Phi, psi and omega in degrees: 000133180265097182296338184270355183288147179298324180294318179298313181296321178298313179296319179300314181291326176297314178295316180297322181293339179289330187242349187220176172250034181245158169213159179247155172220150177292129182291129181264353180284126182298328179292336183245034177298137183091013179234154168263148167272136178252130181240142170265130178273117183303129180254010179288134183302332182285341182211060185292141175083357179293128181271130179240122180295128179241350177162190184231152182214138177303142186295340181274005181290125179295149181302323181298325179294315181293322177297317177297321178294321180297317179297315179298314180297319180297314179296321179294319177299313179298321177299315178298322178297316182292321178298317179297318179295314180298319179297318180295316179296316179299321177298312181296320180294323179290338181248015183295329179295322179281333180286325187245007183284158176294134184280356174083007182276343183282149177281144181274145182274000000 
């Protein structure tokens, strides 16, 4: 199998595109010969389809492995987002007395 052929990369990206927002390109950097560049295709409405480099992968990596990695990375990202949100809410809840307390400037009756 010729991993460097345009047809192989096209088929790989078609398969990858069914399940992920990633695509591969043959690495042009001499230091990373034998690797694919992995790009995330931006899904933001203001800039759809913009490719952002996220890493490198050996060219012999099966498509199923990369699809599994994308799923894992996506879930890990979402987990991190939820941890951050929960931490922020817990911080605010722990300080709600100071956020909404009377500042003591009013005269007492």
